[in-house]
mmCIF file of the N, C-alpha and C atoms, coordinates in Angstrom:
data_MODEL
# 
_entry.id   MODEL 
# 
loop_
_atom_site.group_PDB 
_atom_site.id 
_atom_site.type_symbol 
_atom_site.label_atom_id 
_atom_site.label_alt_id 
_atom_site.label_comp_id 
_atom_site.label_asym_id 
_atom_site.label_entity_id 
_atom_site.label_seq_id 
_atom_site.pdbx_PDB_ins_code 
_atom_site.Cartn_x 
_atom_site.Cartn_y 
_atom_site.Cartn_z 
_atom_site.occupancy 
_atom_site.B_iso_or_equiv 
_atom_site.pdbx_formal_charge 
_atom_site.auth_seq_id 
_atom_site.auth_comp_id 
_atom_site.auth_asym_id 
_atom_site.auth_atom_id 
_atom_site.pdbx_PDB_model_num 
ATOM 1   N N  . ALA A 1 1  ? 0.827  -1.245 0.139   1.00 0.00 ? 1  ALA A N  1 
ATOM 2   C CA . ALA A 1 1  ? 0.257  0.176  -0.123  1.00 0.00 ? 1  ALA A CA 1 
ATOM 3   C C  . ALA A 1 1  ? 0.751  1.170  -0.052  1.00 0.00 ? 1  ALA A C  1 
ATOM 4   N N  . ARG A 1 2  ? 0.555  2.171  -0.544  1.00 0.00 ? 2  ARG A N  1 
ATOM 5   C CA . ARG A 1 2  ? 0.985  3.695  -0.648  1.00 0.00 ? 2  ARG A CA 1 
ATOM 6   C C  . ARG A 1 2  ? -0.004 4.816  -0.112  1.00 0.00 ? 2  ARG A C  1 
ATOM 7   N N  . TRP A 1 3  ? 0.863  5.885  0.546   1.00 0.00 ? 3  TRP A N  1 
ATOM 8   C CA . TRP A 1 3  ? 0.089  6.770  0.718   1.00 0.00 ? 3  TRP A CA 1 
ATOM 9   C C  . TRP A 1 3  ? 1.069  8.001  0.897   1.00 0.00 ? 3  TRP A C  1 
ATOM 10  N N  . LEU A 1 4  ? 0.087  9.005  0.575   1.00 0.00 ? 4  LEU A N  1 
ATOM 11  C CA . LEU A 1 4  ? 0.878  10.364 0.417   1.00 0.00 ? 4  LEU A CA 1 
ATOM 12  C C  . LEU A 1 4  ? 1.361  11.031 2.109   1.00 0.00 ? 4  LEU A C  1 
ATOM 13  N N  . ALA A 1 5  ? 2.599  10.761 2.395   1.00 0.00 ? 5  ALA A N  1 
ATOM 14  C CA . ALA A 1 5  ? 2.842  10.936 3.710   1.00 0.00 ? 5  ALA A CA 1 
ATOM 15  C C  . ALA A 1 5  ? 3.468  12.644 4.114   1.00 0.00 ? 5  ALA A C  1 
ATOM 16  N N  . GLY A 1 6  ? 3.943  13.307 2.767   1.00 0.00 ? 6  GLY A N  1 
ATOM 17  C CA . GLY A 1 6  ? 4.213  14.911 3.116   1.00 0.00 ? 6  GLY A CA 1 
ATOM 18  C C  . GLY A 1 6  ? 4.448  15.191 1.567   1.00 0.00 ? 6  GLY A C  1 
ATOM 19  N N  . TYR A 1 7  ? 4.087  16.402 1.676   1.00 0.00 ? 7  TYR A N  1 
ATOM 20  C CA . TYR A 1 7  ? 4.625  17.502 0.452   1.00 0.00 ? 7  TYR A CA 1 
ATOM 21  C C  . TYR A 1 7  ? 5.207  19.048 0.731   1.00 0.00 ? 7  TYR A C  1 
ATOM 22  N N  . ILE A 1 8  ? 5.930  19.085 -0.228  1.00 0.00 ? 8  ILE A N  1 
ATOM 23  C CA . ILE A 1 8  ? 5.893  20.702 -0.205  1.00 0.00 ? 8  ILE A CA 1 
ATOM 24  C C  . ILE A 1 8  ? 6.023  21.400 -1.636  1.00 0.00 ? 8  ILE A C  1 
ATOM 25  N N  . PRO A 1 9  ? 5.536  22.617 -1.570  1.00 0.00 ? 9  PRO A N  1 
ATOM 26  C CA . PRO A 1 9  ? 5.741  23.304 -3.193  1.00 0.00 ? 9  PRO A CA 1 
ATOM 27  C C  . PRO A 1 9  ? 6.649  23.723 -3.077  1.00 0.00 ? 9  PRO A C  1 
ATOM 28  N N  . VAL A 1 10 ? 7.318  24.022 -4.545  1.00 0.00 ? 10 VAL A N  1 
ATOM 29  C CA . VAL A 1 10 ? 8.657  24.281 -4.801  1.00 0.00 ? 10 VAL A CA 1 
ATOM 30  C C  . VAL A 1 10 ? 8.068  25.312 -6.060  1.00 0.00 ? 10 VAL A C  1 
ATOM 31  N N  . GLU A 1 11 ? 9.021  25.931 -6.305  1.00 0.00 ? 11 GLU A N  1 
ATOM 32  C CA . GLU A 1 11 ? 9.143  26.861 -7.330  1.00 0.00 ? 11 GLU A CA 1 
ATOM 33  C C  . GLU A 1 11 ? 10.493 26.608 -8.138  1.00 0.00 ? 11 GLU A C  1 
ATOM 34  N N  . ALA A 1 12 ? 10.433 26.545 -9.705  1.00 0.00 ? 12 ALA A N  1 
ATOM 35  C CA . ALA A 1 12 ? 11.943 26.934 -9.974  1.00 0.00 ? 12 ALA A CA 1 
ATOM 36  C C  . ALA A 1 12 ? 11.963 26.671 -11.406 1.00 0.00 ? 12 ALA A C  1 
ATOM 37  N N  . GLU A 1 13 ? 13.139 27.620 -12.003 1.00 0.00 ? 13 GLU A N  1 
ATOM 38  C CA . GLU A 1 13 ? 12.961 27.658 -13.306 1.00 0.00 ? 13 GLU A CA 1 
ATOM 39  C C  . GLU A 1 13 ? 12.961 26.641 -14.093 1.00 0.00 ? 13 GLU A C  1 
ATOM 40  N N  . PRO A 1 14 ? 12.953 26.561 -15.425 1.00 0.00 ? 14 PRO A N  1 
ATOM 41  C CA . PRO A 1 14 ? 13.920 25.416 -16.384 1.00 0.00 ? 14 PRO A CA 1 
ATOM 42  C C  . PRO A 1 14 ? 15.211 25.314 -16.325 1.00 0.00 ? 14 PRO A C  1 
ATOM 43  N N  . GLY A 1 15 ? 15.591 24.396 -15.959 1.00 0.00 ? 15 GLY A N  1 
ATOM 44  C CA . GLY A 1 15 ? 16.581 24.128 -15.639 1.00 0.00 ? 15 GLY A CA 1 
ATOM 45  C C  . GLY A 1 15 ? 17.435 24.421 -14.320 1.00 0.00 ? 15 GLY A C  1 
ATOM 46  N N  . GLU A 1 16 ? 16.582 24.923 -13.542 1.00 0.00 ? 16 GLU A N  1 
ATOM 47  C CA . GLU A 1 16 ? 16.772 25.117 -12.202 1.00 0.00 ? 16 GLU A CA 1 
ATOM 48  C C  . GLU A 1 16 ? 17.213 23.992 -11.358 1.00 0.00 ? 16 GLU A C  1 
ATOM 49  N N  . ALA A 1 17 ? 18.044 24.213 -10.283 1.00 0.00 ? 17 ALA A N  1 
ATOM 50  C CA . ALA A 1 17 ? 17.521 22.336 -9.646  1.00 0.00 ? 17 ALA A CA 1 
ATOM 51  C C  . ALA A 1 17 ? 17.669 23.566 -8.213  1.00 0.00 ? 17 ALA A C  1 
ATOM 52  N N  . VAL A 1 18 ? 16.511 22.907 -7.256  1.00 0.00 ? 18 VAL A N  1 
ATOM 53  C CA . VAL A 1 18 ? 16.029 23.463 -6.012  1.00 0.00 ? 18 VAL A CA 1 
ATOM 54  C C  . VAL A 1 18 ? 16.069 22.201 -4.837  1.00 0.00 ? 18 VAL A C  1 
ATOM 55  N N  . THR A 1 19 ? 16.351 22.595 -4.021  1.00 0.00 ? 19 THR A N  1 
ATOM 56  C CA . THR A 1 19 ? 16.304 21.434 -2.939  1.00 0.00 ? 19 THR A CA 1 
ATOM 57  C C  . THR A 1 19 ? 15.047 22.278 -1.571  1.00 0.00 ? 19 THR A C  1 
ATOM 58  N N  . ALA A 1 20 ? 14.487 20.546 -1.062  1.00 0.00 ? 20 ALA A N  1 
ATOM 59  C CA . ALA A 1 20 ? 13.039 20.712 -0.784  1.00 0.00 ? 20 ALA A CA 1 
ATOM 60  C C  . ALA A 1 20 ? 13.179 19.749 0.250   1.00 0.00 ? 20 ALA A C  1 
ATOM 61  N N  . VAL A 1 21 ? 12.940 20.123 1.642   1.00 0.00 ? 21 VAL A N  1 
ATOM 62  C CA . VAL A 1 21 ? 12.518 19.372 2.976   1.00 0.00 ? 21 VAL A CA 1 
ATOM 63  C C  . VAL A 1 21 ? 11.521 19.313 3.127   1.00 0.00 ? 21 VAL A C  1 
ATOM 64  N N  . VAL A 1 22 ? 11.140 18.129 2.896   1.00 0.00 ? 22 VAL A N  1 
ATOM 65  C CA . VAL A 1 22 ? 9.974  17.308 3.201   1.00 0.00 ? 22 VAL A CA 1 
ATOM 66  C C  . VAL A 1 22 ? 9.796  16.644 4.700   1.00 0.00 ? 22 VAL A C  1 
ATOM 67  N N  . ARG A 1 23 ? 9.280  16.942 5.930   1.00 0.00 ? 23 ARG A N  1 
ATOM 68  C CA . ARG A 1 23 ? 9.012  16.374 6.914   1.00 0.00 ? 23 ARG A CA 1 
ATOM 69  C C  . ARG A 1 23 ? 7.721  15.236 6.892   1.00 0.00 ? 23 ARG A C  1 
ATOM 70  N N  . VAL A 1 24 ? 8.377  14.265 7.606   1.00 0.00 ? 24 VAL A N  1 
ATOM 71  C CA . VAL A 1 24 ? 6.949  13.113 7.329   1.00 0.00 ? 24 VAL A CA 1 
ATOM 72  C C  . VAL A 1 24 ? 6.625  12.964 8.948   1.00 0.00 ? 24 VAL A C  1 
ATOM 73  N N  . PRO A 1 25 ? 6.027  13.431 9.479   1.00 0.00 ? 25 PRO A N  1 
ATOM 74  C CA . PRO A 1 25 ? 5.671  12.981 10.845  1.00 0.00 ? 25 PRO A CA 1 
ATOM 75  C C  . PRO A 1 25 ? 5.418  11.634 11.218  1.00 0.00 ? 25 PRO A C  1 
ATOM 76  N N  . ALA A 1 26 ? 5.771  11.440 12.294  1.00 0.00 ? 26 ALA A N  1 
ATOM 77  C CA . ALA A 1 26 ? 5.629  10.075 13.128  1.00 0.00 ? 26 ALA A CA 1 
ATOM 78  C C  . ALA A 1 26 ? 4.034  9.431  12.769  1.00 0.00 ? 26 ALA A C  1 
ATOM 79  N N  . ARG A 1 27 ? 3.004  9.948  12.629  1.00 0.00 ? 27 ARG A N  1 
ATOM 80  C CA . ARG A 1 27 ? 2.106  10.129 12.625  1.00 0.00 ? 27 ARG A CA 1 
ATOM 81  C C  . ARG A 1 27 ? 1.346  9.577  11.437  1.00 0.00 ? 27 ARG A C  1 
ATOM 82  N N  . ALA A 1 28 ? 2.267  9.979  10.204  1.00 0.00 ? 28 ALA A N  1 
ATOM 83  C CA . ALA A 1 28 ? 1.915  9.240  8.906   1.00 0.00 ? 28 ALA A CA 1 
ATOM 84  C C  . ALA A 1 28 ? 2.263  7.777  9.068   1.00 0.00 ? 28 ALA A C  1 
ATOM 85  N N  . LEU A 1 29 ? 3.193  6.964  9.868   1.00 0.00 ? 29 LEU A N  1 
ATOM 86  C CA . LEU A 1 29 ? 3.373  5.697  9.723   1.00 0.00 ? 29 LEU A CA 1 
ATOM 87  C C  . LEU A 1 29 ? 2.461  4.705  10.721  1.00 0.00 ? 29 LEU A C  1 
ATOM 88  N N  . ARG A 1 30 ? 1.129  5.174  10.904  1.00 0.00 ? 30 ARG A N  1 
ATOM 89  C CA . ARG A 1 30 ? 0.362  4.684  11.962  1.00 0.00 ? 30 ARG A CA 1 
ATOM 90  C C  . ARG A 1 30 ? -0.701 4.618  10.903  1.00 0.00 ? 30 ARG A C  1 
ATOM 91  N N  . HIS A 1 31 ? -1.717 3.203  11.677  1.00 0.00 ? 31 HIS A N  1 
ATOM 92  C CA . HIS A 1 31 ? -2.732 2.833  10.785  1.00 0.00 ? 31 HIS A CA 1 
ATOM 93  C C  . HIS A 1 31 ? -3.651 2.569  11.897  1.00 0.00 ? 31 HIS A C  1 
ATOM 94  N N  . TRP A 1 32 ? -4.715 2.773  11.756  1.00 0.00 ? 32 TRP A N  1 
ATOM 95  C CA . TRP A 1 32 ? -6.199 2.440  12.808  1.00 0.00 ? 32 TRP A CA 1 
ATOM 96  C C  . TRP A 1 32 ? -6.297 0.505  13.032  1.00 0.00 ? 32 TRP A C  1 
ATOM 97  N N  . SER A 1 33 ? -6.124 0.059  14.028  1.00 0.00 ? 33 SER A N  1 
ATOM 98  C CA . SER A 1 33 ? -6.285 -1.629 14.782  1.00 0.00 ? 33 SER A CA 1 
ATOM 99  C C  . SER A 1 33 ? -7.859 -1.503 15.132  1.00 0.00 ? 33 SER A C  1 
ATOM 100 N N  . GLN A 1 34 ? -8.216 -2.148 14.253  1.00 0.00 ? 34 GLN A N  1 
ATOM 101 C CA . GLN A 1 34 ? -9.869 -2.529 14.891  1.00 0.00 ? 34 GLN A CA 1 
ATOM 102 C C  . GLN A 1 34 ? -9.437 -3.453 16.356  1.00 0.00 ? 34 GLN A C  1 
ATOM 103 N N  . ALA A 1 35 ? -8.590 -4.432 15.917  1.00 0.00 ? 35 ALA A N  1 
ATOM 104 C CA . ALA A 1 35 ? -8.207 -4.856 17.120  1.00 0.00 ? 35 ALA A CA 1 
ATOM 105 C C  . ALA A 1 35 ? -7.984 -4.426 18.384  1.00 0.00 ? 35 ALA A C  1 
ATOM 106 N N  . ASP A 1 36 ? -6.885 -3.303 18.097  1.00 0.00 ? 36 ASP A N  1 
ATOM 107 C CA . ASP A 1 36 ? -6.434 -2.734 19.420  1.00 0.00 ? 36 ASP A CA 1 
ATOM 108 C C  . ASP A 1 36 ? -7.403 -1.655 19.926  1.00 0.00 ? 36 ASP A C  1 
ATOM 109 N N  . ARG A 1 37 ? -8.448 -1.234 18.945  1.00 0.00 ? 37 ARG A N  1 
ATOM 110 C CA . ARG A 1 37 ? -9.368 0.234  18.959  1.00 0.00 ? 37 ARG A CA 1 
ATOM 111 C C  . ARG A 1 37 ? -8.222 1.456  18.818  1.00 0.00 ? 37 ARG A C  1 
ATOM 112 N N  . GLY A 1 38 ? -7.118 1.242  18.533  1.00 0.00 ? 38 GLY A N  1 
ATOM 113 C CA . GLY A 1 38 ? -6.300 2.435  18.411  1.00 0.00 ? 38 GLY A CA 1 
ATOM 114 C C  . GLY A 1 38 ? -5.364 2.663  16.914  1.00 0.00 ? 38 GLY A C  1 
ATOM 115 N N  . TRP A 1 39 ? -4.667 3.443  17.561  1.00 0.00 ? 39 TRP A N  1 
ATOM 116 C CA . TRP A 1 39 ? -3.915 3.765  15.957  1.00 0.00 ? 39 TRP A CA 1 
ATOM 117 C C  . TRP A 1 39 ? -2.504 2.757  16.607  1.00 0.00 ? 39 TRP A C  1 
ATOM 118 N N  . ARG A 1 40 ? -1.703 2.289  15.767  1.00 0.00 ? 40 ARG A N  1 
ATOM 119 C CA . ARG A 1 40 ? -0.569 1.129  16.026  1.00 0.00 ? 40 ARG A CA 1 
ATOM 120 C C  . ARG A 1 40 ? 0.457  1.766  14.591  1.00 0.00 ? 40 ARG A C  1 
ATOM 121 N N  . VAL A 1 41 ? 1.761  1.515  15.198  1.00 0.00 ? 41 VAL A N  1 
ATOM 122 C CA . VAL A 1 41 ? 2.919  1.414  13.988  1.00 0.00 ? 41 VAL A CA 1 
ATOM 123 C C  . VAL A 1 41 ? 3.290  0.324  14.154  1.00 0.00 ? 41 VAL A C  1 
ATOM 124 N N  . GLU A 1 42 ? 3.512  -0.232 12.922  1.00 0.00 ? 42 GLU A N  1 
ATOM 125 C CA . GLU A 1 42 ? 3.922  -1.396 12.422  1.00 0.00 ? 42 GLU A CA 1 
ATOM 126 C C  . GLU A 1 42 ? 5.370  -1.444 12.721  1.00 0.00 ? 42 GLU A C  1 
ATOM 127 N N  . PRO A 1 43 ? 5.941  -2.197 13.276  1.00 0.00 ? 43 PRO A N  1 
ATOM 128 C CA . PRO A 1 43 ? 7.739  -2.410 13.316  1.00 0.00 ? 43 PRO A CA 1 
ATOM 129 C C  . PRO A 1 43 ? 8.289  -2.764 11.459  1.00 0.00 ? 43 PRO A C  1 
ATOM 130 N N  . GLY A 1 44 ? 9.459  -2.223 11.558  1.00 0.00 ? 44 GLY A N  1 
ATOM 131 C CA . GLY A 1 44 ? 9.775  -3.299 10.081  1.00 0.00 ? 44 GLY A CA 1 
ATOM 132 C C  . GLY A 1 44 ? 10.560 -1.817 9.128   1.00 0.00 ? 44 GLY A C  1 
ATOM 133 N N  . ALA A 1 45 ? 10.713 -2.386 7.967   1.00 0.00 ? 45 ALA A N  1 
ATOM 134 C CA . ALA A 1 45 ? 11.223 -1.617 7.154   1.00 0.00 ? 45 ALA A CA 1 
ATOM 135 C C  . ALA A 1 45 ? 10.244 -0.569 6.490   1.00 0.00 ? 45 ALA A C  1 
ATOM 136 N N  . TYR A 1 46 ? 10.101 0.681  6.566   1.00 0.00 ? 46 TYR A N  1 
ATOM 137 C CA . TYR A 1 46 ? 9.037  1.719  5.515   1.00 0.00 ? 46 TYR A CA 1 
ATOM 138 C C  . TYR A 1 46 ? 10.125 2.019  4.480   1.00 0.00 ? 46 TYR A C  1 
ATOM 139 N N  . ARG A 1 47 ? 9.447  1.569  2.951   1.00 0.00 ? 47 ARG A N  1 
ATOM 140 C CA . ARG A 1 47 ? 10.020 2.518  2.166   1.00 0.00 ? 47 ARG A CA 1 
ATOM 141 C C  . ARG A 1 47 ? 9.850  3.692  1.570   1.00 0.00 ? 47 ARG A C  1 
ATOM 142 N N  . VAL A 1 48 ? 10.531 4.712  1.460   1.00 0.00 ? 48 VAL A N  1 
ATOM 143 C CA . VAL A 1 48 ? 10.425 6.183  1.295   1.00 0.00 ? 48 VAL A CA 1 
ATOM 144 C C  . VAL A 1 48 ? 10.720 6.486  -0.163  1.00 0.00 ? 48 VAL A C  1 
ATOM 145 N N  . LEU A 1 49 ? 9.478  7.173  -1.134  1.00 0.00 ? 49 LEU A N  1 
ATOM 146 C CA . LEU A 1 49 ? 9.610  6.984  -2.402  1.00 0.00 ? 49 LEU A CA 1 
ATOM 147 C C  . LEU A 1 49 ? 9.588  8.515  -2.318  1.00 0.00 ? 49 LEU A C  1 
ATOM 148 N N  . VAL A 1 50 ? 10.482 9.424  -3.254  1.00 0.00 ? 50 VAL A N  1 
ATOM 149 C CA . VAL A 1 50 ? 9.881  10.285 -3.241  1.00 0.00 ? 50 VAL A CA 1 
ATOM 150 C C  . VAL A 1 50 ? 10.110 11.429 -5.082  1.00 0.00 ? 50 VAL A C  1 
ATOM 151 N N  . GLY A 1 51 ? 9.483  12.014 -5.276  1.00 0.00 ? 51 GLY A N  1 
ATOM 152 C CA . GLY A 1 51 ? 9.427  12.195 -7.128  1.00 0.00 ? 51 GLY A CA 1 
ATOM 153 C C  . GLY A 1 51 ? 8.211  13.775 -6.759  1.00 0.00 ? 51 GLY A C  1 
ATOM 154 N N  . PRO A 1 52 ? 8.568  14.103 -7.728  1.00 0.00 ? 52 PRO A N  1 
ATOM 155 C CA . PRO A 1 52 ? 7.524  15.456 -8.453  1.00 0.00 ? 52 PRO A CA 1 
ATOM 156 C C  . PRO A 1 52 ? 6.274  14.979 -8.322  1.00 0.00 ? 52 PRO A C  1 
ATOM 157 N N  . SER A 1 53 ? 5.768  14.018 -8.756  1.00 0.00 ? 53 SER A N  1 
ATOM 158 C CA . SER A 1 53 ? 4.397  13.524 -8.804  1.00 0.00 ? 53 SER A CA 1 
ATOM 159 C C  . SER A 1 53 ? 4.452  11.797 -8.710  1.00 0.00 ? 53 SER A C  1 
ATOM 160 N N  . ALA A 1 54 ? 3.389  11.199 -8.340  1.00 0.00 ? 54 ALA A N  1 
ATOM 161 C CA . ALA A 1 54 ? 2.910  10.041 -7.720  1.00 0.00 ? 54 ALA A CA 1 
ATOM 162 C C  . ALA A 1 54 ? 3.369  9.205  -9.171  1.00 0.00 ? 54 ALA A C  1 
ATOM 163 N N  . GLY A 1 55 ? 3.521  9.787  -10.283 1.00 0.00 ? 55 GLY A N  1 
ATOM 164 C CA . GLY A 1 55 ? 4.196  8.770  -11.600 1.00 0.00 ? 55 GLY A CA 1 
ATOM 165 C C  . GLY A 1 55 ? 5.543  8.843  -11.887 1.00 0.00 ? 55 GLY A C  1 
ATOM 166 N N  . LYS A 1 56 ? 6.309  10.168 -10.590 1.00 0.00 ? 56 LYS A N  1 
ATOM 167 C CA . LYS A 1 56 ? 7.629  10.137 -11.047 1.00 0.00 ? 56 LYS A CA 1 
ATOM 168 C C  . LYS A 1 56 ? 8.280  9.986  -9.645  1.00 0.00 ? 56 LYS A C  1 
ATOM 169 N N  . LEU A 1 57 ? 8.949  8.620  -9.520  1.00 0.00 ? 57 LEU A N  1 
ATOM 170 C CA . LEU A 1 57 ? 9.180  8.564  -8.211  1.00 0.00 ? 57 LEU A CA 1 
ATOM 171 C C  . LEU A 1 57 ? 10.822 8.102  -8.024  1.00 0.00 ? 57 LEU A C  1 
ATOM 172 N N  . PRO A 1 58 ? 11.854 9.165  -8.595  1.00 0.00 ? 58 PRO A N  1 
ATOM 173 C CA . PRO A 1 58 ? 13.109 8.311  -9.307  1.00 0.00 ? 58 PRO A CA 1 
ATOM 174 C C  . PRO A 1 58 ? 14.099 8.228  -7.635  1.00 0.00 ? 58 PRO A C  1 
ATOM 175 N N  . LEU A 1 59 ? 13.469 9.011  -6.627  1.00 0.00 ? 59 LEU A N  1 
ATOM 176 C CA . LEU A 1 59 ? 14.547 8.760  -5.211  1.00 0.00 ? 59 LEU A CA 1 
ATOM 177 C C  . LEU A 1 59 ? 13.764 7.699  -4.307  1.00 0.00 ? 59 LEU A C  1 
ATOM 178 N N  . ALA A 1 60 ? 14.664 7.012  -3.706  1.00 0.00 ? 60 ALA A N  1 
ATOM 179 C CA . ALA A 1 60 ? 13.989 6.005  -2.627  1.00 0.00 ? 60 ALA A CA 1 
ATOM 180 C C  . ALA A 1 60 ? 15.243 6.037  -1.485  1.00 0.00 ? 60 ALA A C  1 
ATOM 181 N N  . ALA A 1 61 ? 14.369 5.694  -0.286  1.00 0.00 ? 61 ALA A N  1 
ATOM 182 C CA . ALA A 1 61 ? 15.062 5.596  0.960   1.00 0.00 ? 61 ALA A CA 1 
ATOM 183 C C  . ALA A 1 61 ? 14.398 4.203  1.618   1.00 0.00 ? 61 ALA A C  1 
ATOM 184 N N  . THR A 1 62 ? 14.850 3.874  2.616   1.00 0.00 ? 62 THR A N  1 
ATOM 185 C CA . THR A 1 62 ? 14.373 3.082  3.390   1.00 0.00 ? 62 THR A CA 1 
ATOM 186 C C  . THR A 1 62 ? 14.205 3.401  5.228   1.00 0.00 ? 62 THR A C  1 
ATOM 187 N N  . VAL A 1 63 ? 13.478 3.430  5.681   1.00 0.00 ? 63 VAL A N  1 
ATOM 188 C CA . VAL A 1 63 ? 13.046 4.003  7.185   1.00 0.00 ? 63 VAL A CA 1 
ATOM 189 C C  . VAL A 1 63 ? 12.937 3.251  8.148   1.00 0.00 ? 63 VAL A C  1 
ATOM 190 N N  . GLU A 1 64 ? 13.770 2.519  8.888   1.00 0.00 ? 64 GLU A N  1 
ATOM 191 C CA . GLU A 1 64 ? 13.450 1.213  10.208  1.00 0.00 ? 64 GLU A CA 1 
ATOM 192 C C  . GLU A 1 64 ? 13.039 1.698  11.065  1.00 0.00 ? 64 GLU A C  1 
ATOM 193 N N  . VAL A 1 65 ? 11.591 1.711  11.307  1.00 0.00 ? 65 VAL A N  1 
ATOM 194 C CA . VAL A 1 65 ? 10.796 2.133  12.423  1.00 0.00 ? 65 VAL A CA 1 
ATOM 195 C C  . VAL A 1 65 ? 10.691 0.538  14.152  1.00 0.00 ? 65 VAL A C  1 
# 
């Protein structure tokens, strides 16, 4: 499953490189557990994909929780 965990708008001229810092809050890794009747974070590795659109995600990293 994929979900949007964060974003930041940037502006750049054609050919210009810009740096954007996108903070992913810890709550973005939670899901609702019916069994626990509360929010849970599943331990393990999460793959973070980064790019200018959902169809173009050229950067990736793994976050261990």
